[in-house]
VOPAGU-2260 file (C-alpha; in pm, 1 decimal, decimal comma):
REM VOPAGU-2260
SITE   aa  ch    i         X         Y         Z
SITE  MET   A    0       0,0       0,0       0,0
SITE  ALA   A    1     282,2     239,6      88,1
SITE  VAL   A    2     431,6     172,5    -256,4
SITE  LEU   A    3     105,1     272,0    -425,6
SITE  ILE   A    4      87,6     590,7    -221,2
SITE  ALA   A    5     449,3     669,6    -306,3
SITE  LEU   A    6     385,7     602,1    -675,6
SITE  GLY   A    7      74,8     818,8    -661,3
SITE  GLY   A    8     291,0    1097,7    -526,1
SITE  CYS   A    9     519,3    1062,6    -827,1
SITE  ALA   A   10     239,8    1105,4   -1078,6
SITE  THR   A   11     198,0    1453,0   -1217,3
SITE  THR   A   12    -119,2    1647,2   -1153,9
SITE  ALA   A   13    -212,3    1589,8   -1518,0
SITE  GLN   A   14    -160,1    1213,8   -1488,7
SITE  GLN   A   15    -368,3    1205,1   -1172,4
SITE  GLU   A   16    -646,5    1400,4   -1344,0
SITE  VAL   A   17    -642,4    1169,0   -1646,4
SITE  SER   A   18    -662,4     868,1   -1414,1
SITE  ARG   A   19    -950,8    1027,6   -1225,0
SITE  ILE   A   20   -1145,4    1094,5   -1546,4
SITE  GLN   A   21   -1076,2     744,3   -1680,1
SITE  GLY   A   22   -1199,6     596,6   -1352,6
SITE  ILE   A   23   -1526,3     790,2   -1372,7
SITE  ALA   A   24   -1574,9     688,2   -1735,3
SITE  ALA   A   25   -1498,9     320,5   -1664,8
SITE  ALA   A   26   -1742,7     314,9   -1372,8
SITE  ASN   A   27   -2025,8     510,1   -1534,1
SITE  ALA   A   28   -2015,1     425,4   -1905,2
SITE  PRO   A   29   -2172,3      77,8   -1866,8
SITE  VAL   A   30   -2459,1     219,1   -1657,0
SITE  ILE   A   31   -2522,7     505,2   -1900,6
SITE  ASP   A   32   -2499,0     276,8   -2205,5
SITE  ALA   A   33   -2743,2      29,3   -2050,0
SITE  CYS   A   34   -2987,2     311,7   -1980,4
SITE  TRP   A   35   -2975,4     433,0   -2342,8
SITE  ARG   A   36   -3019,6      73,6   -2465,8
SITE  ARG   A   37   -3332,4      41,0   -2245,8
SITE  ALA   A   38   -3464,6     366,7   -2393,1
SITE  VAL   A   39   -3415,3     244,9   -2751,1
SITE  ALA   A   40   -3575,2     -91,6   -2666,4
SITE  SER   A   41   -3869,1      73,1   -2485,2
SITE  PRO   A   42   -4223,2      35,8   -2617,9
SITE  PRO   A   43   -4263,7     409,9   -2689,7
SITE  HIS   A   44   -3934,8     428,6   -2882,0
SITE  GLN   A   45   -4016,4     115,4   -3077,7
SITE  ALA   A   46   -4357,1     260,8   -3166,0
SITE  LEU   A   47   -4195,8     584,6   -3291,1
SITE  LYS   A   48   -3886,2     430,6   -3450,6
SITE  GLY   A   49   -4029,6     450,4   -3801,6
SITE  LYS   A   50   -4066,6     828,2   -3765,4
SITE  MET   A   51   -3736,2     908,9   -3592,1
SITE  GLY   A   52   -3499,1     613,5   -3628,2
SITE  ASP   A   53   -3287,4     469,3   -3349,9
SITE  ASN   A   54   -3057,3     772,8   -3343,2
SITE  SER   A   55   -2975,8    1087,8   -3537,4
SITE  ASP   A   56   -2719,7     901,0   -3748,4
SITE  ALA   A   57   -2982,2     655,1   -3875,1
SITE  LEU   A   58   -3221,4     896,7   -4043,8
SITE  THR   A   59   -3360,5     818,4   -4386,3
SITE  LEU   A   60   -3452,6    1081,3   -4642,6
SITE  ALA   A   61   -3817,9     992,3   -4582,7
SITE  MET   A   62   -3778,1    1068,4   -4211,2
SITE  LYS   A   63   -3605,1    1399,3   -4281,8
SITE  THR   A   64   -3872,6    1513,2   -4525,7
SITE  ASN   A   65   -4178,0    1383,6   -4335,7
SITE  ALA   A   66   -4421,3    1676,6   -4323,2
SITE  GLU   A   67   -4669,5    1495,6   -4095,7
SITE  LYS   A   68   -4731,5    1621,6   -3746,6
SITE  ALA   A   69   -4746,8    1380,2   -3455,8
SITE  THR   A   70   -5081,0    1216,6   -3391,6
SITE  PRO   A   71   -5222,7    1240,3   -3037,4
SITE  GLU   A   72   -5111,7     879,3   -2981,5
SITE  GLU   A   73   -4759,4     957,0   -3104,8
SITE  ALA   A   74   -4744,8    1267,8   -2887,4
SITE  ALA   A   75   -4836,8    1054,9   -2583,6
SITE  GLN   A   76   -4569,6     799,9   -2678,5
SITE  MET   A   77   -4309,9    1077,3   -2713,8
SITE  LEU   A   78   -4401,9    1217,2   -2372,4
SITE  SER   A   79   -4366,9     870,6   -2220,1
SITE  LEU   A   80   -4032,7     817,9   -2393,2
SITE  GLN   A   81   -3904,6    1153,2   -2266,6
SITE  ARG   A   82   -4031,2    1114,6   -1910,3
SITE  ASP   A   83   -3984,0     743,7   -1844,5
SITE  TYR   A   84   -3670,7     662,8   -2043,1
SITE  LEU   A   85   -3471,3     961,1   -2169,1
SITE  ALA   A   86   -3494,9    1184,5   -1860,3
SITE  PRO   A   87   -3346,4     919,3   -1626,9
SITE  CYS   A   88   -3061,3     851,2   -1873,1
SITE  ARG   A   89   -2991,1    1220,5   -1910,7
SITE  LYS   A   90   -2982,1    1258,0   -1532,0
SITE  ILE   A   91   -2725,7     977,8   -1497,1
SITE  ALA   A   92   -2515,2    1120,3   -1782,1
SITE  LEU   A   93   -2525,4    1470,6   -1630,9
SITE  GLU   A   94   -2423,8    1345,7   -1287,0
SITE  SER   A   95   -2132,5    1156,5   -1438,8
SITE  ALA   A   96   -2029,8    1451,8   -1656,3
SITE  GLY   A   97   -2038,9    1678,1   -1351,7
SITE  ARG   A   98   -1782,2    1454,5   -1184,5
SITE  VAL   A   99   -1561,0    1467,5   -1494,9
SITE  HIS   A  100   -1559,9    1842,6   -1563,6
SITE  PRO   A  101   -1810,5    2129,0   -1529,5
SITE  THR   A  102   -1769,1    2224,3   -1895,4
SITE  ILE   A  103   -1874,0    1876,5   -2007,3
SITE  ALA   A  104   -2178,8    1888,1   -1779,6
SITE  ALA   A  105   -2274,5    2233,2   -1911,4
SITE  ILE   A  106   -2255,0    2116,8   -2273,8
SITE  LEU   A  107   -2473,8    1814,6   -2200,7
SITE  ALA   A  108   -2723,2    2018,0   -1997,3
SITE  GLU   A  109   -2762,3    2275,4   -2275,0
SITE  SER   A  110   -2802,7    2002,3   -2534,7
SITE  TYR   A  111   -3063,5    1819,1   -2329,0
SITE  VAL   A  112   -3263,0    2140,6   -2278,1
SITE  LYS   A  113   -3265,1    2194,4   -2655,6
SITE  ALA   A  114   -3366,5    1832,1   -2719,0
SITE  GLU   A  115   -3649,9    1857,5   -2465,9
SITE  ALA   A  116   -3771,2    2181,9   -2626,1
SITE  ASN   A  117   -3761,6    2014,6   -2966,8
SITE  ALA   A  118   -3970,8    1724,4   -2837,1
SITE  ALA   A  119   -4210,3    1971,7   -2671,8
SITE  ASN   A  120   -4259,5    2144,3   -3007,3
SITE  LEU   A  121   -4337,6    1808,1   -3166,8
SITE  VAL   A  122   -4594,9    1706,7   -2905,0
SITE  ALA   A  123   -4751,4    2054,8   -2917,7
SITE  TYR   A  124   -4799,3    2001,3   -3294,3
SITE  LYS   A  125   -4582,5    2306,2   -3375,1
SITE  ILE   A  126   -4340,1    2112,7   -3594,9
SITE  SER   A  127   -4349,5    1809,6   -3823,4
SITE  TRP   A  128   -4165,9    1482,4   -3774,7
SITE  GLY   A  129   -3916,2    1588,0   -4040,4
SITE  GLU   A  130   -3847,6    1916,7   -3863,4
SITE  PHE   A  131   -3815,3    1728,4   -3534,8
SITE  VAL   A  132   -3559,1    1477,5   -3661,0
SITE  MET   A  133   -3358,3    1740,6   -3849,2
SITE  GLU   A  134   -3343,1    1964,5   -3540,3
SITE  ASN   A  135   -3257,3    1665,7   -3324,2
SITE  GLN   A  136   -2973,0    1579,7   -3561,3
SITE  ALA   A  137   -2845,2    1939,7   -3545,2
SITE  ILE   A  138   -2859,8    1930,3   -3163,5
SITE  VAL   A  139   -2662,9    1604,1   -3153,4
SITE  ASN   A  140   -2403,1    1737,5   -3397,7
SITE  GLN   A  141   -2366,8    2056,9   -3194,6
SITE  ARG   A  142   -2327,3    1851,8   -2874,6
SITE  ARG   A  143   -2062,1    1631,0   -3034,0
SITE  ALA   A  144   -1867,0    1933,1   -3159,3
SITE  GLY   A  145   -1889,7    2102,1   -2818,9
SITE  LEU   A  146   -1774,9    1789,2   -2636,2
SITE  LEU   A  147   -1487,2    1739,6   -2878,4
SITE  ALA   A  148   -1372,1    2100,2   -2837,4
SITE  ALA   A  149   -1407,3    2078,6   -2458,5
SITE  GLY   A  150   -1212,8    1752,9   -2449,8
SITE  GLU   A  151    -933,0    1905,4   -2654,4
SITE  SER   A  152    -927,8    2213,4   -2430,8
SITE  ILE   A  153    -916,4    2001,4   -2115,1
SITE  GLN   A  154    -641,7    1788,7   -2265,6
SITE  ARG   A  155    -438,4    2099,8   -2356,5
SITE  SER   A  156    -478,5    2242,1   -2006,5
SITE  LEU   A  157    -363,6    1910,6   -1857,3
SITE  SER   A  158     -57,5    1896,6   -2081,1
SITE  LEU   A  159      41,1    2242,9   -1956,3
SITE  SER   A  160      13,4    2154,7   -1589,2
SITE  PRO   A  161     316,6    2010,3   -1409,5
């Protein structure tokens, strides 16, 4: 044990931070991934899959150009998907991100607020399915770009610390 403590003392601040982040990711990634898999396998997602695909990378041209608005049944399914499946996953992801770095948590929180507003517009019949999936895709792309930039910034700051 004393050897581990001594070795820990030899690690740079940057190395310790990288180890801390990797530990959080290793512990939380399986839980978060399982939550998202449950959401995709859920009855409301399966019912809506033909309109919105499994994710924003799996959109067909027909989905992107669908001018139909949600039916009352689809709106209820979307609300159930949001409340019962996506919200719990987002909460877990945000808690994990908050332990990694506040910037990461802020990017996710902003993205989730936009995604929830997009879904609210769909269930309020303000936008079509095509508009919904295209906006959702834009939100996901923006989140990915923000997370990539934040990761690079964090990495640069760690490489500058002793």
